[in-house]
C-alpha positions in Angstrom: -24.9 16.4 2.8 -21.4 16.4 1.1 -21.2 20.2 1.4 -22.1 20.1 5.1 -19.6 17.3 5.9 -16.9 19.2 4.0 -17.8 22.3 6.1 -17.6 20.3 9.2 -14.2 19.0 8.3 -13.1 22.5 7.6 -14.3 23.5 11.0 -12.3 20.7 12.6 -9.1 22.0 11.1 -9.7 25.5 12.4 -10.3 24.7 16.0 -6.9 25.5 17.4 -7.1 24.3 21.0 -6.8 20.6 20.3 -4.7 20.9 17.1 -1.2 20.8 18.7 -2.1 17.8 20.7 -3.7 16.0 17.8 -0.8 16.7 15.4 1.6 15.5 18.0 -0.3 12.3 18.3 -0.1 11.9 14.5 3.6 12.4 14.4 4.0 9.9 17.2 1.8 7.5 15.2 4.3 7.5 12.4 7.1 7.0 14.9 5.2 4.1 16.3 4.5 2.5 12.9 8.3 2.6 12.1 8.8 -0.6 14.1 6.8 -3.8 14.4 7.3 -3.7 18.1 5.6 -0.3 18.6 3.1 -0.6 15.7 0.1 -1.3 18.0 0.9 1.7 20.1 1.3 3.8 17.0 -2.2 2.7 15.8 -3.8 3.6 19.2 -2.1 7.0 19.2 -3.4 7.7 15.6 -6.9 6.6 16.7 -6.8 9.0 19.7 -5.7 11.9 17.5 -8.5 11.3 15.1 -11.1 11.0 17.9 -9.8 14.3 19.3 -10.1 16.3 16.0 -13.5 14.8 15.3 -15.2 14.9 18.7 -14.0 18.3 20.0 -15.4 20.5 17.2 -18.6 18.4 16.9 -19.3 19.0 20.6 -18.5 22.6 20.3 -20.7 23.0 17.2 -23.6 21.2 18.9 -23.3 23.5 21.9 -23.4 26.5 19.7 -26.3 25.3 17.7 -28.2 24.4 20.9 -27.9 27.8 22.4 -27.9 30.0 19.3 -29.7 28.2 16.5 -31.7 25.2 18.0 -33.7 25.0 14.8 -30.5 23.9 12.9 -29.7 21.0 15.4 -30.5 18.5 12.6 -27.0 19.3 11.2 -25.6 17.8 14.4 -27.8 14.7 14.2 -26.9 14.3 10.5 -23.2 14.4 11.4 -23.5 12.0 14.2 -25.6 9.6 12.1 -22.9 9.8 9.3 -20.1 9.1 11.8 -22.0 6.1 13.3 -22.7 4.6 9.9 -19.2 5.1 8.6 -17.7 3.7 11.8 -20.0 0.6 11.6 -19.0 0.0 8.0 -15.3 0.4 8.9 -15.7 -2.0 11.9 -17.4 -4.6 9.8 -14.8 -4.4 7.0 -12.0 -4.6 9.4 -13.5 -7.7 11.2 -14.2 -9.5 7.9 -11.1 -8.7 5.8 -8.5 -11.4 5.4 -4.8 -10.7 5.5 -4.4 -11.5 1.8 -7.1 -8.9 1.0 -5.3 -6.1 2.9 -3.5 -4.7 -0.2 -6.7 -4.2 -2.2 -8.4 -2.8 0.9 -5.6 -0.2 1.2 -6.0 0.7 -2.4 -9.7 1.1 -2.0 -9.2 3.4 1.0 -6.7 5.5 -1.0 -9.4 5.9 -3.7 -11.8 7.2 -1.0 -9.3 9.8 0.0 -9.0 10.9 -3.6 -12.8 10.9 -3.9 -13.0 13.1 -0.8 -10.6 15.5 -2.3 -12.7 15.7 -5.5 -15.9 16.3 -3.5 -14.2 19.0 -1.5 -12.9 20.7 -4.7 -16.3 20.6 -6.3 -18.0 22.1 -3.2 -15.4 24.9 -3.2 -15.8 25.4 -6.9 -19.6 25.7 -6.7 -19.8 27.6 -3.4 -16.5 29.4 -2.5 -18.3 31.9 -0.2 -19.3 29.1 2.1 -15.7 28.4 2.7 -14.7 32.0 3.3 -12.6 32.2 0.1 -14.5 35.2 -1.4 -15.7 38.3 0.3 -19.4 38.2 -0.6 -21.9 35.9 -2.3 -22.0 38.3 -5.2 -18.4 37.5 -6.0 -17.7 34.4 -8.1 -14.1 34.0 -9.0 -11.4 32.6 -6.5 -8.1 34.4 -6.2 -5.4 33.2 -8.5 -3.4 31.5 -5.6 -6.6 29.7 -4.3 -7.5 28.6 -7.9 -4.0 27.2 -8.4 -4.1 25.3 -5.1 -7.6 24.0 -5.8 -6.6 22.8 -9.3 -3.5 21.0 -8.0 -5.6 19.4 -5.2 -8.1 18.3 -7.7 -5.6 16.8 -10.1 -3.8 14.8 -7.4 -7.1 13.7 -5.9 -8.6 12.5 -9.2 -5.4 10.6 -10.2 -5.4 9.0 -6.7 -9.1 8.0 -7.0 -8.9 6.5 -10.5 -5.4 5.0 -10.0 -6.4 3.4 -6.7 -9.5 1.9 -8.2 -7.5 0.3 -11.0 -4.9 -1.0 -8.4 -7.7 -2.4 -6.3 -9.2 -4.1 -9.3 -5.9 -5.6 -10.3 -5.3 -6.9 -6.8 -8.8 -8.3 -6.6 -8.3 -10.0 -9.9 -11.2 -8.1 -11.4 -9.0 -6.3 -13.9 -6.8 -8.7 -15.8 -3.6 -8.0 -17.7 -2.0 -4.6 -18.5 -2.6 -1.8 -20.9 0.0 -1.7 -23.8 -0.3 0.0 -27.1 1.8 1.9 -29.6 2.3 5.5 -28.6 1.1 5.1 -25.0 3.8 7.3 -23.6 2.9 10.0 -26.2 -0.7 9.9 -25.3 0.0 10.3 -21.6 2.5 13.2 -22.1 0.0 14.9 -24.4 -2.7 14.7 -21.9 -0.4 15.9 -19.2 0.6 18.9 -21.3 -3.1 19.8 -21.9 -3.7 19.5 -18.2 -0.9 21.9 -17.4 -2.3 24.4 -19.9 -5.8 24.1 -18.4 -4.5 24.6 -14.9 -2.8 27.8 -16.1 -6.0 29.0 -17.7 -8.0 28.1 -14.6 -5.9 30.2 -12.3 -6.9 33.2 -14.6 -10.5 32.2 -15.1 -11.6 29.7 -12.3 -15.0 28.8 -13.7 -16.7 25.5 -13.8 -16.3 25.1 -17.5 -12.5 24.8 -17.1 -12.7 22.9 -13.8 -14.7 20.0 -15.4 -12.1 19.2 -18.1 -9.3 19.3 -15.5 -11.2 16.7 -13.5 -11.9 14.6 -16.5 -8.4 14.6 -17.8 -7.0 13.9 -14.3 -9.3 10.8 -14.0 -8.1 9.6 -17.3 -4.5 10.1 -16.4 -5.0 8.0 -13.2 -6.3 5.2 -15.4 -3.5 5.5 -17.9 -0.7 5.6 -15.3 -1.7 2.6 -13.4 -3.1 0.3 -16.1 0.3 -0.5 -17.6 1.8 -1.7 -14.3 2.2 -5.4 -13.9 1.7 -7.5 -10.8 5.3 -7.5 -9.8 5.3 -3.8 -9.3 2.0 -3.6 -7.3 3.8 -3.2 -3.9 5.4 0.0 -5.2 2.2 1.2 -6.7 0.3 0.8 -3.5 2.9 2.7 -1.6 3.0 5.5 -4.2 -0.9 5.8 -4.2 -0.6 6.2 -0.4 1.7 9.1 -1.0 -0.6 10.6 -3.6 -3.6 10.4 -1.2 -1.6 12.5 1.4 -0.6 15.1 -1.2 -4.2 15.3 -2.3 -5.3 16.1 1.2 -2.5 18.7 1.7 -3.4 20.4 -1.6 -7.0 20.9 -0.6 -5.9 21.9 2.9 -4.0 24.8 1.3 -7.1 25.9 -0.5 -9.2 25.8 2.7 -6.4 27.2 4.9 -7.0 24.1 6.9 -3.9 23.4 9.1 -5.0 19.9 10.0 -5.3 18.8 6.3 -2.1 20.4 5.3 0.1 18.9 8.1 -1.5 15.4 8.1 -1.5 15.4 4.4 2.1 16.3 4.2 3.0 13.6 6.8 1.2 10.9 4.8 2.5 12.2 1.5 6.2 12.4 2.6 6.2 9.2 4.5 4.6 7.4 1.5 7.2 8.9 -0.8 10.0 7.8 1.3 8.5 4.3 1.5 8.1 4.3 -2.3 11.7 5.2 -2.7 12.8 2.3 -0.4 10.5 -0.1 -2.3 11.9 1.1 -5.7 15.4 0.4 -4.5 14.2 -3.0 -3.2 13.0 -3.8 -6.8 15.6 -1.9 -8.8 12.9 0.3 -10.2 13.2 4.0 -11.0 11.0 6.2 -8.8 10.6 8.5 -11.8 9.2 5.6 -14.0 6.8 4.6 -11.2 5.5 8.2 -10.9 5.0 8.4 -14.7 3.1 5.2 -15.2 5.5 2.3 -14.7 7.7 3.1 -17.7 10.3 0.4 -17.7 8.5 -1.7 -15.2 8.1 -5.3 -15.8 4.9 -6.3 -17.3 4.2 -9.8 -15.9 2.1 -12.2 -17.8 -0.4 -14.2 -15.9 0.8 -17.7 -15.2 -1.4 -20.6 -15.6 0.6 -23.0 -13.5 1.5 -25.1 -16.5 5.0 -23.8 -17.1 7.3 -26.7 -18.1 10.5 -27.0 -16.0 13.8 -26.2 -17.7 15.7 -28.9 -15.8 15.5 -31.6 -13.3 14.2 -30.9 -9.8 14.4 -32.8 -6.6 11.1 -33.4 -5.1 10.9 -33.8 -1.3 8.2 -35.2 1.0 7.1 -33.7 4.2 8.8 -36.7 6.1 12.1 -36.0 4.4 11.8 -32.3 5.1 11.2 -33.1 8.8 14.4 -35.2 8.9 16.5 -32.5 7.2 15.2 -29.8 9.7 15.7 -32.2 12.6 19.3 -32.5 11.8 19.9 -28.7 11.2 21.3 -26.4 13.8 20.3 -23.1 12.0 17.2 -22.5 9.9 16.3 -19.3 8.0 12.6 -19.0 6.9 11.9 -16.8 3.8 8.1 -16.0 3.5 6.4 -15.0 0.4 3.0 -14.3 -1.1 2.2 -18.0 -1.2 2.3 -18.0 2.6 -0.3 -15.2 2.6 -2.6 -17.0 0.1 -2.6 -20.2 2.1 -2.6 -18.5 5.5 0.2 -20.6 6.5 1.8 -18.2 9.1 0.3 -20.0 12.1 1.5 -23.4 10.9 4.9 -21.9 10.2 5.0 -20.5 13.8 4.2 -24.0 15.2 6.9 -25.6 13.2 9.4 -22.9 14.2 8.5 -23.5 17.9 9.0 -27.2 17.6 12.4 -26.6 16.0 13.4 -24.2 18.7 12.4 -26.6 21.4 14.8 -29.0 19.7 17.6 -26.4 20.0 17.5 -25.3 16.4 18.1 -21.6 15.8 15.3 -20.1 13.7 15.3 -16.7 12.0 13.1 -15.0 9.4 14.4 -13.1 6.4 11.9 -10.5 4.9 12.5 -9.1 1.5 11.1 -5.4 1.2 8.8 -6.2 -1.7 7.6 -9.7 -0.6 3.9 -10.0 -0.9 1.5 -7.6 -2.4 2.2 -4.5 -0.3 5.0 -2.9 1.8 5.4 -4.8 5.0 3.0 -7.6 4.0 5.1 -10.4 5.4 5.8 -8.5 8.6 2.1 -8.0 9.2 1.5 -11.8 8.6 4.3 -12.9 11.0 3.2 -10.4 13.6 -0.4 -11.8 13.3 1.0 -15.3 14.2 2.8 -13.8 17.2 6.3 -14.6 15.8 8.9 -12.8 18.0 10.0 -9.5 16.4 13.6 -10.2 17.4 13.6 -13.2 15.1 12.6 -11.2 12.0 15.3 -9.5 9.8 15.3 -7.4 6.7 17.0 -8.9 3.7 20.1 -6.7 3.9 20.7 -7.5 7.5 20.6 -11.3 7.1 21.8 -11.9 3.5 25.3 -12.7 4.4 24.2 -15.4 6.9 22.8 -17.6 4.2 26.2 -19.0 3.4 26.6 -20.3 6.9 23.0 -21.6 7.3 22.2 -25.3 7.4 18.6 -25.0 5.9 16.6 -22.2 4.3 12.9 -22.8 4.2 11.3 -20.8 1.4 7.5 -20.6 2.0 5.7 -19.4 -1.2 8.3 -16.8 -2.4 9.7 -16.8 -6.0 11.1 -13.8 -7.7 12.8 -12.4 -4.5 14.9 -15.7 -4.4 15.7 -15.9 -8.1 19.5 -15.8 -8.7 18.8 -14.6 -12.3 18.6 -11.2 -10.8 22.4 -11.3 -10.3 23.5 -13.7 -13.1 21.4 -13.0 -16.2 21.6 -9.5 -17.7 18.7 -10.3 -20.1 16.4 -11.0 -17.2 13.6 -8.5 -16.5 14.6 -8.6 -12.8 18.3 -8.1 -13.4 19.7 -5.8 -10.8 16.9 -6.4 -8.4 18.3 -7.1 -4.9 17.4 -10.7 -4.0 17.9 -13.0 -1.1 20.9 -15.3 -1.5 19.2 -18.4 -0.3 21.0 -20.6 -2.8 24.2 -20.2 -0.7 22.8 -22.3 2.1 23.7 -25.9 2.5 20.1 -27.0 1.8 17.1 -25.1 0.4 13.6 -26.5 1.2 11.3 -24.6 -1.3 7.6 -24.8 -0.7 5.5 -23.8 -3.7 2.2 -24.8 -5.4 3.9 -25.6 -8.7 7.0 -24.9 -10.8 5.1 -22.0 -12.5 6.8 -18.6 -12.8 6.2 -15.8 -10.4 4.8 -12.3 -11.0 7.9 -11.4 -13.1 6.8 -14.1 -15.5 10.2 -15.9 -15.6 11.5 -19.3 -14.3 13.4 -19.5 -11.1 16.8 -21.0 -11.6 17.0 -21.8 -7.9 14.5 -24.8 -8.5 17.2 -26.7 -10.4 20.2 -26.2 -8.1 21.8 -29.2 -6.6 21.1 -28.2 -3.0 17.4 -27.3 -3.6 14.5 -29.7 -2.7 11.0 -28.8 -3.8 7.9 -29.4 -1.7 5.0 -28.8 -4.2 1.6 -28.1 -2.7 -0.5 -25.6 -0.6 2.0 -24.0 1.9 -0.2 -24.5 4.9 -0.9 -28.2 4.2 2.8 -28.9 3.5 3.9 -27.2 6.7 1.3 -29.2 8.7 2.6 -32.4 7.2 6.2 -31.5 8.1 5.2 -30.6 11.6 3.3 -33.9 12.1 6.4 -35.8 10.8 8.7 -33.7 12.9 
């Protein structure tokens, strides 16, 4: 079945009549996804493009089989059954998944792309004649260029598959902690060197006995590259794995001479790489360290919520917070992962509308790495129908904090920690943060005074102008709204 589906995918890429239209739709999809205002339209364009490249060749194949080889129509029914089953599973998953589970869902999807690349590579390795890569069934070896393309696609696909499973496990909470042992970098580099030598040998002798070790070592590298990464760096890792999945598809596309896989894979790979670069700048991480296994990334310990405060904090009730907000003229909201966990975005929108009805100006400041994936906070705010024009990136609004009456921090932590600018010994030193402490008053909603993903205390808790509202973000916001 896998071999047939791969062959059908290959056929999809060779049908040239609909390819220009489909590829144009995919490019417009990326264009649409570059802005929250046009994201829905971009999604619809992408769905239309996929429908075109899937439906058109299947209809053509069914017509050819019906008139020329009616005895093989079961291939058509098998394909349709697979598509219906896959579509149903996708629909059910999309309907049930919560917004907080989107990062691990994305990581799981990336692993499926890597697994597809592995299956395609295995099918090509075992039956190259089926894909037109050798002249006759009697021939066995691929050409050197095809072997090199296949090996590279296999390596990237296997690393994507294994790494994405580890990332999904970490985000789900199934995999705890990080991998750290003496000589870890040396082991990784040694395996990488062995892999390069195997690829070089495979281009000369592309046999299964060489292909299997390449696959095994690539899977091992995927594990070793992602396991050392701590929770604070997961947004960058999710973005990087997205890029890997695109390059895996492009690599296999070159092997199959499949225009669709090459172009779409390159689009996904390059857009993911650009996003990863942006995320690394947002976290003061080196893109090179992320690619090579999080070297230099912060390994965050798991916090139990029992961290003892370093100083005195001012506790604030919902009623007190309502009075402070009532007397403000400008409010900036800073959302974080705590808002996602408690699903507080709808309560936040209701509070913001109440403030705006009372002639209070409300804006939202989004840090590029807030949450567990790129754009996590933007998605949550959009789900609550918060106007796009009220949402600003950190760099756009950072200077406004000093003239703001109240900053309402909802479940964020490390992205507001002033230690990133004041403490050279801090693991987040140099990371761009939101200067919420410059506001006249900071209302900080958080479950406890525990450290964030970076595993360090937030000095902002103890500032004179900060007031803490401890508890579940949604319940706290509902209390503030009732009091308001």
